Each structure stands twice: as structure tokens, then as C-alpha cells.
C-alpha positions as CSV (number, residue, x, y, z in Angstrom):
1,X,46.8,-28.9,-77.0
2,X,45.5,-31.0,-79.4
3,X,48.0,-32.8,-81.9
4,X,48.2,-32.0,-85.6
5,X,46.8,-35.2,-86.8
6,X,43.7,-34.8,-84.5
7,X,43.1,-31.2,-85.5
8,X,42.9,-32.4,-89.1
9,X,40.5,-34.9,-88.3
10,X,38.4,-32.4,-86.3
11,X,38.4,-29.9,-89.1
12,X,37.2,-32.9,-91.6
13,X,34.6,-33.8,-88.9
14,X,33.3,-30.3,-88.7
15,X,33.3,-29.8,-92.4
16,X,31.1,-32.9,-92.9
17,X,28.7,-32.0,-90.3
18,X,28.5,-28.3,-91.7
19,X,27.4,-30.0,-95.0
20,X,25.1,-32.3,-93.2
21,X,23.4,-29.4,-91.4
22,X,22.9,-27.5,-94.8
23,X,21.5,-30.4,-96.6
24,X,18.9,-31.7,-94.4
25,X,15.3,-30.0,-94.4
26,X,14.5,-28.0,-92.6
27,X,18.2,-26.6,-92.6
28,X,19.6,-26.8,-89.1
29,X,21.3,-23.3,-88.7
30,X,22.1,-23.9,-85.1
31,X,24.1,-27.1,-85.9
32,X,25.7,-25.1,-89.0
33,X,26.9,-22.1,-86.7
34,X,28.3,-24.7,-84.1
35,X,30.3,-26.5,-86.5
36,X,31.4,-23.4,-88.5
37,X,32.5,-22.0,-85.1
38,X,34.4,-25.3,-84.3
39,X,35.9,-25.5,-87.9
40,X,37.2,-21.9,-87.5
41,X,38.9,-22.9,-84.0
42,X,40.3,-26.1,-85.6
43,X,41.9,-24.0,-88.7
44,X,43.4,-21.7,-86.3
45,X,44.9,-24.4,-84.2
46,X,46.4,-26.0,-87.2
47,X,48.1,-22.8,-88.0
48,X,49.6,-23.0,-84.4
49,X,51.2,-26.3,-85.4
50,X,52.7,-25.1,-88.8
51,X,54.1,-21.9,-87.8
52,X,53.3,-20.9,-84.2
53,X,53.1,-17.0,-83.3
54,X,55.4,-15.6,-80.7
55,X,54.0,-15.5,-77.3
56,X,55.3,-14.9,-73.8
57,X,59.0,-15.8,-74.2
58,X,59.0,-17.8,-70.8
59,X,56.0,-19.8,-71.6
60,X,57.3,-20.5,-75.2
61,X,60.5,-21.6,-73.8
62,X,58.8,-24.0,-71.5
63,X,56.5,-25.4,-74.2
64,X,59.7,-26.0,-76.4
65,X,61.5,-27.8,-73.7
66,X,58.8,-30.0,-72.8
67,X,58.5,-30.8,-76.5
68,X,54.8,-29.5,-76.9
69,X,55.7,-27.6,-79.9
70,X,58.9,-26.7,-82.0
71,X,60.8,-23.3,-81.9
72,X,59.3,-20.3,-83.6
73,X,60.8,-19.7,-87.1
74,X,59.4,-16.5,-88.7
75,X,58.4,-16.7,-92.6
76,X,60.9,-15.0,-94.8
77,X,60.0,-11.6,-96.4
78,X,59.6,-12.2,-99.9
79,X,62.0,-10.1,-102.1
80,X,59.4,-9.0,-104.5
81,X,57.6,-6.7,-102.0
82,X,60.8,-4.8,-101.1
83,X,63.2,-4.6,-103.9
84,X,66.7,-3.5,-103.2
85,X,67.3,0.3,-103.6
């Protein structure tokens, strides 16, 4: 798993190369598509660092104990969506 700061750096890197692929003449659509896919993966990975999804409980316990990730804490449900009866 890639660290949080490295994920951020790779996201910026992909964004810069997407811009480059769009600015050059003729436009390089293959490079743009490759870095768009990589940017999508990096954003998804960054979400794993901020609030990891629940996966296999055994694997998650091992990852937490080894120190790869932090324990899962779900987002609280906003009270405005479900008002009290």
C-alpha cells in the first residue's frame, strides 16, 4: 500500500500530465487516458487513507495491528436526513 503523502504526490503528478497531454499539439489522447485512469486510482486510494471501507474482518484486524492502517470509524448520519419522529 502506498503512503498518504505519496498518494497525494502521484495524484498531482497525474493531473499535471493530463494537462500536458491535453495542451500538446496534436493532442495525446492515449497519455491523457492513462493518467486519467491513474488519477482515478490515486483518488480512490486517498479515500482509503481518510476513511477505509470495512473489508474482511480478519484481514482488517491484521492490517490495524501491523500498523498499515487505522481502525474503521463510520461517518455519523446527518440529523437533517432523518429527523426525529
